[in-house]
N, C-alpha and C positions, 0 to 999 in steps of 0.2 A: 774484317779479319780475313787472312788468307784461308783458302779452302782447307778444311780439316784433313782431307786426303793428302794434299800437298805437304802439309806440316808433318803428318805421320810418315810419309815416305821420306821426307828430308832427314828425319832424325831416327830412322829405323836402326836398331842396334845390330852390331856384328856379334854373333854368338861363337864363343871360343870354348871348345870342349876339352875335357881331360883325355889323356891318351887311352885310358882303359874304358871310356864311356861306351855303353852298349845301346842306349836309347837316345834318340834325337827328338828335338821339338818339331813335330809334324802336324798335319791337319788333324783337327779333332775327329774327322771322319774315320781315322784309323781305328777308333774305338767302336763306332757304330757299325762300320763296314766289315770289321774282322769276321770271317765266317765262323769263328770259334766263340763269338760273344752273343749273348741273348739279353733282351729287355724283359724283366720279370717283376712281379709283385714281391713283397716281403715274404709272402707265404709260399713262394716258389712258382706260382702260376706264370707261365711264359706268355708274354704279350706280343713279342715280335722277334724275328731273327732276320739277318740279312738274306735276301736283298730288300725285304720289306722294311727292316730296320735300317735307317740312315738318318743323317742329321735333320733332314726335312720332316721326318716322322715325329720329332720331338716338339713340344710346345709347353707354354707355362701353365695351361689349364687342361688342355685335351690333346690327345694324339691325333695323327692324321686320319685314323679310322674312327675318330670321334669318341673313343673311350676316354674316361676321365683320367687325369694324371694324379697320382698320389705322391706325397712327399717322400715316402719310403720306397718308391720304385727304384730299381737299380739295373744298370747295365754291367754285366760281369762276364769274366772269362770262364770257360767250361773245362779247359784242359790244363791250364797253368803253364803252358810252354811259352812264356812271355817273350823271351829274347828271340826265338825263332819266328814268332808271328809278327813282332814289331819289325824285325829286319826285312821280312818278306814284303810288308807294306811300304817300308821306307824306300825300298828299291824302285818303287813305282813313282814316276814323276808327278802323278796326280796328287799324291799325298805328301811328298817329301819337302822338308824344310819350310815350314810356315810360321808366321807370327800374326796374331790378331790385334789390330790397332783400334783403339777407342779414344776419341777426344772428348773430354768432359771438364766442365767448370765445377770447382768445389764451392762450398757454401760461402766463400769469400769472393767469388766471382773470378778466381784465378784459373787459367786454362792449363790442363794437364794432358799429356800424351801417354796413354797406357798401352803397353805391349804384353799381351797374354800369350803364354807358351804352353803347349800341351804335350805331355810325354805318356807313352803307353804304360810305363811302369816305373815306380820309384824303387831302386835297388840299392839302398844305402848299406855298403859293406864296410864293417869296422875291422874285423879280424878274419876276413874270408868267411868260410863256412862255420867257423867256431863262434863268432860273435857278430851279430848284425842287428839292425833295428830300423824302424821307420819304413819298412817295406810296405808298399800298398799299390793296388791297381789304380791306374789313372793318376795323372799328376798335373795340376794347373799351377803354373808359376807366373810371376809378373815383375816387370821393370817399368818404371814410369818417370816422366820428366815434367817439371813445372816450368811453364814459359812465363817470361816477364812481359812488360808492356810492349816491347819491341819484337815480341814473338821469338826471342832467343831463350834457350834453356837456362834456368837459374839453379834448379835443384834436381837431384836424382834420388830415386828410392828403389832399392833392389830387395826382393823378398829372399829370406834365408830361413828355411824351415818354418817355424811358427812365428818368426819375428821378421823384421825388415831393417835394413840399414839405409840411412839417409846421408848424402854428402852434397856439397855444392858442385855445380856443373864444372867449375874450374878444376875440381879434383877427380874428374872422370877421365880415364884414358880413352883416347879416340883414334879412329882410323881417318885421317884427314881432319876437317874442321867440324863436321856435323854428325859423324857416325860414332856413337858411343860403343865401347867394347864391354861385353859381359862375359866374365869367366864363370863357366858352369861347373859345379862340383860333381865329381864322379858319383853316379848312382843316385844321389840325393837331389840333384838339380838345383841346389841352392845357388843363388846368383851373387858373385863377388866382384868388387872393383879392382882387385889385384889377383894375379895368379899366385899359387902356393898352397901351403897348409894353413887351415883356418880353424881355430878352436870354436866349437859350437856351444860350449858349456857342459857337454857330455863327453865328446870325443872330437877327433880331427876330421874336417872335411878336406878332401884333396881336389885341387883344381890346378893341375900343372900346366894348362894352356898348350899342351903338345898335341892335342887332338885336332880334328877338322875345325877350320875357321869358316863359318857360314854366314852369309848375308841372306836371310830368309826372304821368301816371297810374302808380301804384305796382303792380308785380307782385312778390310775395314768393317768394323761392327758399329751399328748405330745404337742409340739408347734402348730401343725396343725391338730391333731387328738385327739379325734373323731370330726367329722365335726360339730356336734351340738354346740360345745364350741365357734364357731365363727358365729353362727346364729345371724344376725343383728337385729332381732325383739325384742319385749318386752315380758318379763316373767311376764305378768299380765297386766290388762287394767286400772290400777289406774293412774290418772294424778295429778301432783302436783298443789297445790293452792298457793296463796300468803302468806299463813301462814309459819312462820319460822320452824314449826314443820313438815310440810308435805314434802313428796317426792314422785316421780313417781315410778312405777314398774321398775325393773332394766333391764339393757342390759346383754348380755352373758359375761362371764369372758374374753373370747378372744377378746372382743371389747373394753376392758379397756386399757388405756395407760400403766398401771403398769403390764399388762400381759407380755409385751415385755421388759419392763424395771422396775423391782421391786423397784429400788431406788427412783422412782418418788413418791412413797407413803410415803417416810420417811419424818417425820416432827420432830421438837424439842418436848420434852415432853409437853403435854397440861397442862396449868395452868389456868383453867377456874374458876375464883373466883365467888362466889355467888353474887347476886345483892347488898347485904348489908353484912357488916362484922358479923352481928348477926344472919344471916340466917343459920339454922342448918337442917340436914336431918330430915324428919318427924320420930317421934319415933314409935316403935312398939305399937300396941294397947294392952289394957288390956282386956283379953277375959275370959268369963265364959262359960263352955260348959258342957252339960250332955247328956247321951245317953238313949234313950228309944227304945229298939229293934234296928231296922235299922234307926231310926230317931235320929238326933242330934239337940238339942236345943242350940242356940248360943245367947250370949249377949256380946257386945263389947262397950268400952268407945269411946267417941269422936263422932263428926258429921259424918253422912253417906256420900256417900254410903259405903256399906261393900261388899268386895269381898272375897268369901270363896272357897278354893280349897281342893280337896281330891284326893289321889292316891291309887288305889287298890294294885298295886305292884310297886317296886322301879323303874322299867324301863318304866312305863306308863306315858303319859302326864297327867297333872293335869286336873281333871274335875272341872270346875269352875261354881259358882253361883254368881250373883250380886243382891244386895238388896238395896233399896233406904234408908233404915234406918239401925240401928245397932242391930236389933233383928230379928232372922230368925230361920226357921226350914228347915233342909235338910234331904234327905234320902241317906245314904251311909253306907256300912259295914266297911269302912276304919277306923282304930283306930286313925290314925294321920291325922289331917287336919290343914290347914293354913288359917289365917284370916288377911286381910288387910283392914284397915279403911282409906278411901280416898287414899292418895298416900303413906301411911306409909309402912315401911318394914313389911313383913309378920310375924305374930306371930304364931308359931307352938303350937298346943295344942293336947294333947292325951286324948281321951275320952274313957271311959269304960262303960260296961253294967250297967244301973241304977239298 
């Protein structure tokens, strides 16, 4: 068999984000190293803070200081300024744009290439500040590919919220011959095979494909190493509610059943029909914009709220603003901005000096 690292590098995905995405797939160390995060027991007892707290501090049974690990231990934020903290770490090359590769045979002896993605926060916005769900600290997502006897991919599986979608390799869009493309939904980080609006069974995911297109740096995980991949605690302190949209912060990749048997994640292609036959994805808004120096004056059609995003460079997260109505003024030097009214797909507008 070809070396697993070579195979993982060969089929590493290209991640394509939504225009209004705020959080990128980065090193899992953004969660341990953030100066605003702490490792603590369920009763609130603090076990470690950065710089003592780091990925190497975690283990499946005991911490680096030899204290025992409990299954309800948690690493959580203390200030809730998620976007600012994630952006500050993303700007550092040490943390930016990572994917964790894991090669594993399933119970049938078939080889799978798994690519685990970590996000600082899940920010699933449905109707701006009026209606949202599924928000939680920490976010582990996964795409994986099953190889055939000739070591060529045959099947792809993309996680989408609490489910996953499976398609043949021939139905996967690619950059070149070997690089699969993954369209990441705004805020929720669900992975899709096509850009656009996607019905989740509750509401629409938006993955417009207009954000940064990143080929991340690969870090290879073995079955048992590094130790942090089997830490049994929680990557965030969010607890699920009774809402069908909500979910708790995640466990480590190595604690998932499909870590040891990737075929457990395989499901038939999802066919989630809208609630009524006439329900259609929300259209893009009609936007009028003009620039006055560093100020941009915006007016959009439709009821509010309005979400506006701007990106100073192609690799940056979107800086976002939210307004209760559909008229607003923002300060940005970016020439391209994106406007979303309620849950519609983002409308890109280019504004020039007045």
